[in-house]
C-alpha positions as CSV (number, residue, x, y, z in Angstrom):
1,M,0.0,0.0,0.0
2,I,1.2,3.4,-1.1
3,A,0.2,6.8,0.1
4,L,1.0,10.1,-1.2
5,L,0.9,13.1,0.9
6,S,0.6,16.9,0.3
7,N,-1.1,19.9,1.6
8,D,-1.4,23.9,1.2
9,D,0.6,25.0,4.2
10,G,4.1,23.9,2.7
11,I,6.4,21.1,3.0
12,D,7.8,22.1,6.4
13,A,4.4,22.4,8.3
14,A,3.9,20.7,11.6
15,G,0.5,19.5,10.3
16,L,2.1,17.7,7.5
17,A,4.6,16.1,9.7
18,A,1.8,15.0,12.0
19,L,0.1,13.3,9.2
20,R,3.1,11.5,7.9
21,R,3.6,10.0,11.5
22,V,0.2,8.6,11.2
23,A,0.4,7.4,7.6
24,E,3.5,5.4,8.2
25,A,1.7,3.2,10.6
26,H,-0.7,2.3,7.7
27,F,1.2,2.2,4.5
28,D,4.0,0.3,3.2
29,E,5.3,3.4,1.6
30,V,4.7,6.8,2.5
31,W,5.6,9.6,-0.3
32,I,5.3,13.5,0.1
33,V,5.0,16.0,-2.7
34,A,4.2,19.2,-1.3
35,P,4.5,22.9,-2.1
36,A,7.7,24.6,-1.3
37,S,6.0,27.5,0.4
38,Q,2.5,28.5,1.9
39,M,-0.3,28.1,-0.8
40,S,-3.3,28.2,1.2
41,Q,-6.7,29.5,-0.1
42,I,-5.6,29.0,-3.7
43,G,-8.0,26.7,-4.8
44,H,-7.5,24.5,-7.7
45,R,-5.1,26.4,-9.6
46,V,-2.8,24.7,-11.8
47,T,0.5,25.8,-13.6
48,T,0.9,25.2,-17.4
49,D,2.5,28.3,-18.8
50,T,5.7,28.4,-16.5
51,P,8.2,25.9,-15.5
52,L,7.7,23.7,-12.2
53,R,10.9,23.7,-10.2
54,Y,11.1,20.6,-7.6
55,E,13.7,19.4,-5.2
56,Q,14.0,16.6,-3.0
57,R,13.8,17.0,0.5
58,G,14.8,13.4,1.8
59,E,13.8,10.1,1.2
60,R,10.5,9.9,-0.9
61,A,9.9,13.6,-0.1
62,F,9.9,16.6,-2.8
63,A,9.2,19.9,-2.7
64,V,7.3,21.6,-5.5
65,D,7.4,25.4,-6.5
66,G,3.8,25.3,-7.5
67,T,0.3,24.8,-6.0
68,P,-1.3,21.8,-4.2
69,A,-3.0,20.2,-7.2
70,D,0.4,21.0,-9.3
71,C,2.0,18.6,-6.6
72,I,-0.4,15.9,-7.1
73,R,-0.1,16.2,-10.9
74,V,3.8,16.3,-10.8
75,A,3.8,13.5,-8.5
76,L,1.5,11.2,-10.5
77,A,2.8,12.0,-13.9
78,H,6.7,12.4,-13.1
79,L,8.0,11.6,-9.6
80,L,6.4,8.6,-8.2
81,P,7.6,5.2,-9.5
82,A,4.1,3.5,-8.9
83,R,0.4,4.8,-8.6
84,P,-0.5,5.4,-5.1
85,D,-3.2,3.7,-3.4
86,W,-4.5,6.9,-1.5
87,V,-3.8,10.6,-1.3
88,L,-4.1,12.2,1.9
89,S,-3.9,15.9,2.2
90,G,-3.2,17.8,5.5
91,I,-3.3,18.1,8.3
92,N,-4.3,21.6,7.4
93,H,-3.6,24.7,9.7
94,G,-7.2,26.0,9.9
95,G,-10.7,24.4,9.1
96,N,-12.0,23.4,5.7
97,L,-15.7,23.5,6.6
98,G,-18.7,23.9,4.4
99,R,-19.1,24.5,0.6
100,H,-17.2,28.2,0.6
101,D,-14.1,26.6,2.4
102,F,-14.2,23.6,0.1
103,A,-14.2,25.9,-3.2
104,I,-11.5,28.1,-1.9
105,S,-9.0,25.4,-0.1
106,G,-5.6,24.3,-1.7
107,T,-5.9,21.5,0.7
108,V,-9.1,20.1,-0.7
109,A,-7.7,20.7,-4.3
110,A,-5.1,18.1,-3.8
111,A,-7.5,15.4,-2.7
112,R,-9.9,16.6,-5.6
113,E,-7.1,16.5,-8.1
114,A,-6.4,12.7,-7.1
115,A,-10.2,12.0,-7.4
116,F,-10.1,13.5,-11.1
117,Q,-7.6,10.7,-11.6
118,G,-9.4,8.1,-10.0
119,I,-7.4,7.8,-6.8
120,P,-9.2,7.8,-3.4
121,G,-8.3,10.6,-1.0
122,V,-9.0,12.1,2.4
123,T,-8.5,15.9,3.3
124,L,-7.8,16.4,7.0
125,S,-8.0,19.9,8.5
126,H,-7.7,21.3,12.2
127,Y,-10.1,24.2,13.0
128,L,-8.4,26.9,15.0
129,R,-10.0,28.4,18.0
130,R,-8.7,31.7,19.1
131,G,-6.4,31.8,22.3
132,L,-5.4,28.0,22.0
133,T,-2.3,26.5,20.5
134,V,-2.5,23.3,18.4
135,D,-1.2,20.1,20.2
136,W,-0.1,18.3,16.9
137,D,0.8,15.1,18.7
138,R,-3.0,15.1,20.1
139,A,-4.0,15.8,16.6
140,A,-1.9,13.1,15.2
141,G,-3.5,10.8,17.8
142,R,-7.2,11.7,17.0
143,V,-6.5,11.0,13.3
144,A,-4.9,7.8,14.1
145,A,-7.9,6.6,15.8
146,M,-10.2,7.1,12.9
147,I,-8.4,6.9,9.9
148,A,-8.3,3.1,9.5
149,G,-12.2,3.2,9.3
150,L,-11.8,5.6,6.2
151,L,-9.3,3.7,4.6
152,A,-11.3,0.5,4.8
153,E,-14.3,2.4,3.2
154,P,-13.1,3.6,-0.2
155,P,-15.3,6.8,-1.0
156,G,-16.1,5.6,-4.6
157,A,-15.5,7.3,-7.9
158,G,-15.7,11.1,-8.1
159,H,-15.6,11.3,-4.2
160,F,-13.2,11.8,-1.3
161,W,-13.6,12.3,2.4
162,N,-13.2,15.6,4.0
163,V,-12.3,15.5,7.8
164,N,-12.3,18.4,10.4
165,L,-11.0,18.0,13.6
166,P,-12.2,20.5,16.5
167,H,-9.9,22.5,18.5
168,P,-11.2,21.5,22.1
169,A,-9.9,23.5,25.2
170,P,-7.7,21.6,28.0
171,G,-10.4,19.6,29.8
172,E,-13.1,19.6,27.5
173,P,-14.4,16.0,26.4
174,E,-12.6,14.1,23.8
175,P,-14.2,14.5,20.6
176,R,-16.4,12.1,18.7
177,V,-16.4,11.0,15.1
178,V,-19.7,12.5,13.3
179,R,-20.6,11.7,9.9
180,C,-22.5,14.8,8.5
181,E,-23.3,17.0,5.5
182,Q,-21.4,20.1,4.3
183,E,-22.7,23.5,5.4
184,R,-24.4,25.3,2.8
185,H,-24.3,28.9,4.1
186,S,-21.4,30.9,2.5
187,L,-18.8,32.8,4.8
188,H,-20.0,36.4,6.0
189,V,-17.5,38.6,3.9
190,L,-16.8,41.7,5.3
191,Y,-14.0,44.5,4.6
192,R,-12.7,47.5,6.7
193,E,-11.6,50.5,5.0
194,D,-9.2,52.3,7.3
195,E,-8.1,54.7,4.6
196,P,-9.6,55.6,1.0
197,G,-8.7,52.8,-1.3
198,W,-7.4,50.4,0.9
199,L,-9.5,47.4,2.0
200,H,-8.7,44.8,5.0
201,Y,-10.5,41.5,5.3
202,A,-12.6,41.7,8.6
203,G,-14.9,38.7,8.3
204,D,-15.5,36.5,11.4
205,Y,-15.0,32.8,10.6
206,H,-15.8,31.7,14.2
207,E,-19.2,33.4,13.8
208,R,-20.2,32.1,10.6
209,T,-23.8,30.9,10.1
210,R,-24.3,27.2,10.5
211,V,-27.1,24.8,10.1
212,P,-27.6,22.4,13.3
213,G,-25.9,18.9,12.1
214,S,-23.9,20.4,9.4
215,D,-19.7,20.1,9.4
216,V,-19.5,23.4,10.6
217,D,-22.0,22.9,13.8
218,V,-20.4,19.4,14.5
219,C,-16.8,20.9,14.6
220,F,-17.6,24.1,16.3
221,R,-19.1,22.3,19.2
222,G,-16.1,20.0,19.5
223,D,-16.4,16.9,17.5
224,I,-14.6,15.5,14.3
225,A,-16.7,16.0,11.3
226,V,-16.5,13.6,8.5
227,T,-18.1,14.4,5.2
228,L,-18.4,12.5,1.7
229,A,-17.3,15.2,-0.8
230,S,-17.6,15.0,-4.6
231,I,-15.7,16.5,-7.3
């Protein structure tokens, strides 16, 4: 069994290192092909009109000077000696909840690109609460406890799993795994103009509208939201 890992936070991100630790317990080979730098909120952009530079970063690990979708394309077409059984993307530093995040996310784009090419995938993201730091070892433990179930249940052609970890405070209950639907409400987009002609994004992700039982609601209340996403 071969896993291909990617993300949009860059090859040096703590979330990707946490995912690698989990993947190595479930796969015979783990490959990483990830952006050389931060590529968040870039959607499914791909590079076709300029060269793509890559460099090796250790055994079975490559950094690509491109987008997450580029990384999957380069991995499958050029870098990997064999087709992977799964593509895992993340663990993203921030949630990818609801249809609005889903369209914007580079993390999601990596798994979507794999799905376009008939490879099952899982995106994994970690919602970030204000004032709390992320314990990536604990996040890896939560992924490890539930990933085997998803790997045993391939999502089917044109689909992939989208997982969002909550961010419980110390002492709060350990999250449960909840299958749910994607939130359909969009983000509340707001800008602040401190001086004429200059806009600063001022939307509040944490106060977004949510339907009870949606992935936003499940994750915000402290559980692991698992949705079946489609391309």
